[in-house]
MARSE-421833 format. One record per residue (C-alpha): residue in one letter; z negated, x negated, y negated. Coordinates in pm, whole numbers, plus 50000, padded with zeros to 5 digits. Example, Ala and Ser with C-alpha at 12.3 -4.5 7.8 and 13.67 -1.06 7.14 Angstrom:
residues 2
A492204877050450S492864863350106
***
This chain:
residues 405
X851091995093089X848101980093309X851231961893563X851731944493212X848461934993154X847861923593494X851321903793477X850051885193195X847091876693307X848221862893659X849811836593438X846591818193365X844931827293685X846461798493876X847191774093604X848531747093837X851081770293943X852051783293592X851961750293486X854681741293704X856861764693665X856611764993315X857331727793275X860631733993486X862011761593227X860271743092922X862101709193026X865491733593097X865271743892730X864431715092558X866891695992755X869881727992699X868941719592315X869181682892337X872491686492500X874011709192246X872251692791953X874091658292032X877571679092123X877391696691806X876061663191623X879081645591741X881511672791637X879901676091313X879931637691240X883471632791392X885211659891128X882991645690831X884351610590916X887851625690971X887651645990655X885421628390430X887041596190471X890711601890404X892121637290505X890201658490295X889151695290389X892331710590234X895771694690162X898431713989902X901971696989971X905271711289871X906971735390127X907861714290444X906241684290348X903791680190680X906761687190875X909221663290733X907701639890502X910031631990233X909541612289930X911821638289734X909231667589784X906991662689497X904191680089363X904971683188938X901991685688701X898881673488958X896621675288700X897691712388651X896941717288997X893761701589020X891951719788724X893091749288905X891491740289236X887861721089103X886481750788931X886781774389277X884141781989509X883591761089738X885101728089618X884071695589551X886561673589433X890181666489458X892421633089454X896521632289425X898201610189651X901911593389626X903481583489992X906301562890109X907251544390427X907911509790336X908621469390465X905811445390440X906561407690438X904301378190436X905841344690473X907321348490841X905891376790904X907331415090875X906341447990970X906521485190901X903771501390703X902741533490498X901951528490157X899451550889992X899001556089632X895801569189507X893961575089181X890921553989221X888161575388983X889481602589189X889871590589530X885981573189534X884791611089403X886281628389692X886231601589990X884501573190117X887421549290093X885931526989902X882911520490124X885601510390395X886691480190217X884521451090378X886301421190219X887251417489821X887191449889615X888021484489573X891821487189341X890981484288964X891181514788765X893771499288559X896901499888740X897981466988823X900431449489156X897531446189393X897081460789728X894621468389991X895111464190352X893361474590683X892101445590899X894781450791155X897581445290908X896131415990751X896021402591108X899821410791168X900961394090829X898401364990862X897311374390486X894051371590328X892551381190019X894561363389685X897461362089884X900661380689810X902741403690023X906131419989964X906771454189975X910691468589980X911371505690007X913811533389864X913131548789538X913641587789454X916551575289238X918421557289513X917771523889430X915911498489662X912281490589526X910641460089573X907831440589458X905011414989497X901261430489572X898681407189565X895671412689827X892781427589622X890721438889965X890801445190319X889391472690505X886601466990762X887261466691165X885671499591193X888671514291119X890451528691393X894371532291486X894751557691219X894681531890970X896171501791108X899561498490967X898191512090548X897841500790236X896421511289919X897841507389586X897001523689226X898761558189218X900571546288896X901761517189015X903661532589325X905031561589105X906441533888905X907301513689228X909481547389355X910401555989006X908921588089012X907541603388697X904141618888734X904731641189079X902531635789341X903311643689720X899551655389823X896341666289667X893831663089936X890701687389861X887101679989975X884441711790013X880841714389976X880961720190359X883201718490617X882791754390829X884121765690455X887361754990524X889461786290608X887511806490330X888711776990079X892321779090169X892441816990103X891061811689747X892931777289691X896401797289754X895471828289588X894911807589264X898101783689288X899971813789349X903031789889390X905521805389732X907181764789714X903481749289767X902111746490161X897991750290128X896841735490456X893411730090624X892781698990804X893231713891149X896931720991098X897401686090878X895641665791158X896711689791411X896811662591712X893071653691667X892501690691617X893931698991975X891711666192131X888971677391933X889041713492126X890291700292471X886791679092446X885241713992335X886241731692685X884911702492906X881821704892720X881461743992793X881981731693179X879251703093131X876901732892982X877731757893259X877061729593518X873631725393340X873111759293384X873761761993722X871451730293763X868521745593575X868741779993736X868751765894067X865491749593988X864021777193842X864711800694105X863481776194367X860121769394184X859781812294148X860751816294529X857941789294619X855601805394390X856121839794544X855911826094904X852731809794817X850971843394716X852731863395050X849121874295110X848191885394784X851091906494748X850041919295136X846671927095001X848641947294691X850681965894937X847551974295177X845701988594866X848442012694789X850481995994540X853942008694523X856761986194574X858301989094240X854651982594119X854681948394284X858511940894198X857631947493808X854641925093800X856341894493920X859181901993687X856921905593459X855181873693509X858331856593498X859041870793172X856081862492976X856311827893128X859531823793037X858781833092660X855841807592657X858191779592808X861181789192578X858631784492305X857501750892411X861021739992515X862411752092166X859771727892004X860291698792188X864011700892163X864181706091786X862131677691748X864211657891948X866951667891789X865241657391457X864741623891598X868551618291670X869751632391381X867541607991168X868091576991436X870851584591653X872131565191960X873871534191827X876611525792059X876881485992155X880651494392169X882311517991902X884521543592092X888081553991891X888431590391891X891661609091702X892381569791527X888611566391424X885851544791529X882251558091532X879501536491657X876551560091661X876011595291807X873601617591645X872121651291718X872131684191482X869501712191451X871771743391458X871381780991524X873371776391838X871041748391967X868121770991969X869101804692035X871601794792329X869211772292551X867011802392497X869261830292595X870291810492921X866821800293029X865421838192996X868611852293113X868501826393419X864371835493453X864561868393491X868191872393717X866541845893951X863361863193958X864681893594099X865211883794409X861941868394503X860621899294314X862151925694579X861611901894898X857571907394803X857861942894697X858821951495060X856831929595208X854951944295518X851131946595495X850181934795840X852391906595843X851601893695499X847701892795537X847981872095845X850331847895644X848071817995558
***
């Protein structure tokens, strides 16, 4: 008990020394918190962009559609399916889609495209697709012969607002589907390569185009929060209870993107490991320097009969108490920094593309991990690196130590 009190008082005995050591620990803790906050914020934004912009968190298809897409793998009664889904826990909204590959013609230009038939009202509730339209307008609520195309597709076909493009595809009845469609809107340059050759039309227009009655190929579901995806998949599967349906999370739907993200996560683990080593070395050097400065003091303690174990505990407890104070300061500083970055972020001069999506701002996120992980690492590092200097001081020879300085 007395050793504990002395250790705590020693922190304030030499304010300059304690301030130097504390700043090292607090700075390391704050740096850790910001690093993890930026990592979590970037991934959170990326997942949110990926799911809420287009794919949704969960998708429902006919068996095997994801592996081998086909216009014949149709979900009948999409409204009945959607009504079952929308009342489940964690579900925010849903939207039906119809897809088909097609050839697009405009003058002498031609290219392959993917036609997506969407329900304008439900799509607005479910995704942020409407906000991606930079020129013109979104698809009308009424089914018209109009189309929204990407900026890249507009450049390839050399078309603008009001121009017509011809689409040719195969209908489900084996006939050749063809028609002229007016460009009503063009998506912005912020869209990445993932939508470079896609064009959106009213779902009823595409159903008529393909001679599909009222069926759809996909039902996209958006949840209240992406961490609840796997739980939602279970709930939706149980509610539908249909063996011929595939209910898949976004991690499966966009498996390439998910694998790329997981590889990036592993790379960030190495970044955190290197940062841990750097902070550990800094703390170790600071603690060792403090111990060397106090060699004479420890010699006096040993000469007065203080046991080596007591000297050892004194130093470890000093470091422990100082690390706790530093962690509190560093955590508060890190949270404030993460809050600032979550609000304002870091705007990139050149947008980065990841998984086919472009993002021009990096933001942070205040998470449990960004609070507890830095605190645990700094505390553990401080205690561990204090053991060797504490052992060195505990077994100092009093006569030699008293001659120091």
